[in-house]
C-alpha positions in Angstrom: 30.6 12.7 -37.7 30.6 16.4 -38.6 27.0 16.0 -39.8 26.0 14.9 -36.3 27.8 17.8 -34.7 26.0 20.2 -37.0 22.6 18.8 -36.2 23.2 18.0 -32.5 20.9 20.7 -31.1 18.1 19.6 -33.3 18.6 16.0 -32.4 18.6 16.9 -28.7 15.4 18.9 -29.0 13.7 16.1 -30.9 14.8 13.5 -28.3 13.7 15.7 -25.4 10.3 16.2 -27.1 9.9 12.4 -27.6 10.8 11.7 -24.0 8.6 14.5 -22.6 5.5 13.4 -24.5 6.2 9.8 -23.4 6.5 8.5 -27.0 9.7 6.8 -26.1 9.6 4.8 -22.8 12.4 3.4 -20.7 12.6 -0.3 -20.0 11.8 0.5 -16.4 8.5 2.2 -17.4 7.7 -0.7 -19.7 8.2 -3.3 -17.0 6.1 -1.3 -14.6 3.2 -1.1 -17.1 3.6 -4.8 -17.9 3.2 -5.7 -14.3 0.1 -3.4 -14.0 -1.5 -5.1 -17.0 -0.7 -8.6 -15.6 -2.3 -7.7 -12.3 -5.4 -6.3 -14.0 -5.8 -9.4 -16.2 -5.3 -11.7 -13.2 -8.2 -9.9 -11.3 -10.6 -9.9 -14.3 -10.1 -13.3 -15.9 -9.9 -16.9 -14.8 -6.8 -18.9 -15.4 -6.8 -21.9 -17.7 -6.2 -24.3 -14.7 -9.1 -22.9 -12.7 -11.4 -23.1 -15.8 -10.4 -26.8 -16.3 -11.1 -27.6 -12.7 -14.5 -25.9 -12.8 -15.3 -27.8 -16.0 -14.4 -31.1 -14.4 -16.6 -30.3 -11.4 -19.5 -29.6 -13.6 -18.9 -32.9 -15.4 -18.9 -34.8 -12.1 -22.1 -33.0 -11.0 -23.8 -33.9 -14.3 -22.8 -37.6 -13.9 -24.1 -37.6 -10.3 -27.4 -36.0 -11.3 -27.7 -38.5 -14.2 -27.2 -41.4 -11.7 -29.9 -40.0 -9.3 -32.3 -39.5 -12.3 -31.7 -43.1 -13.4 -32.3 -44.4 -9.8 -35.6 -42.5 -9.6 -36.8 -43.7 -13.0 -36.0 -47.4 -12.2 -37.9 -47.4 -9.0 
């Protein structure tokens, strides 16, 4: 314990430097940044569900076009 008391001013200065330079973040700051990242990702990228829905719609359109093409060829 005496060792910590002797080096307490150095430890405080180092900790203050780390906090000031934002090398160490608080859980609050981390949560805020996490929300910002999630919002940005949500705006830029499609979700898996919307991608699957779009894929199914393209498949349905392809099937309908194939049916129309088959009807035109047979007539």
